[in-house]
N, C-alpha and C positions, 0 to 999 in steps of 0.2 A: 590838790587841783582842782581848776574849775570846771565843772562838769558841761559848761556850754562852749568850753574850748575844744577845738579839733586835736584828736589823739593820735598818737601814729603807734606801731607795736615794733619795739627794738628788742634785742636781745643783751642783757648784760651780765656778764659773769655765767653765762650759759642758761640765764632764765630769760623766757620772753616777758617783757615790761610794757606798759602802756606809760607813754610820756608824752606832754604836750607838745602840740607840733612847734616847732621855733625855739626849744628849749636848747641852752648852750650846755657844753659838757661842764662846765662849772656849775651850772644849776642841778642837774644830773648827779654831779658828784656829792652836793651839798645835799640833794633829795633824798639818797642812798646812804648819806652817813659815811661815805667813803674817803674822807679828806685824811691824808696822812701825807707828810713832807717827802719821802721819798718814792710815794706810789708813781707809777706809770700807768699812762692810759694808750690802748690799741683802737684803733677804729677800722674795721673790716681788715685786720691783721697788718695794719702800718702805725708805727709811733706816730702820736700826737704830741709836740712839744709843750710843755706848760704856758708858755706865752700866748698860745693858739687855742687855749680852752674857752678863753671868753667869745671866741669869735667862731666857734666850730659847732655847727647845727646838725646833729643826725639826722637822716632821713628813715623814713620806714624801712624797715628790714634790716638797718645797719647792726653790726655786732660789735659792742662795745666790750673791753675788758679793762677792768681795773685792776692792775696788778701792783701787788704789794711785796717787795723783796724781801727775802727772808735771810737777815744778814747774820752770820755767826759761824761755827764751826763745830 
């Protein structure tokens, strides 16, 4: 992360994190190594469609959940 860039504080999976302002959900998924084909993303309790990851830019104070479904029985 560029120290000169403005950062915001967001919550990811329950942890306060600093992110570069203007980071997309795709960029955050890659930064936090959360890429998984079945993963779902919630932003402030609302589902974000995968096709919207590149164009969704969390704001300061947002809460993101990267949800990895556990399949099996």
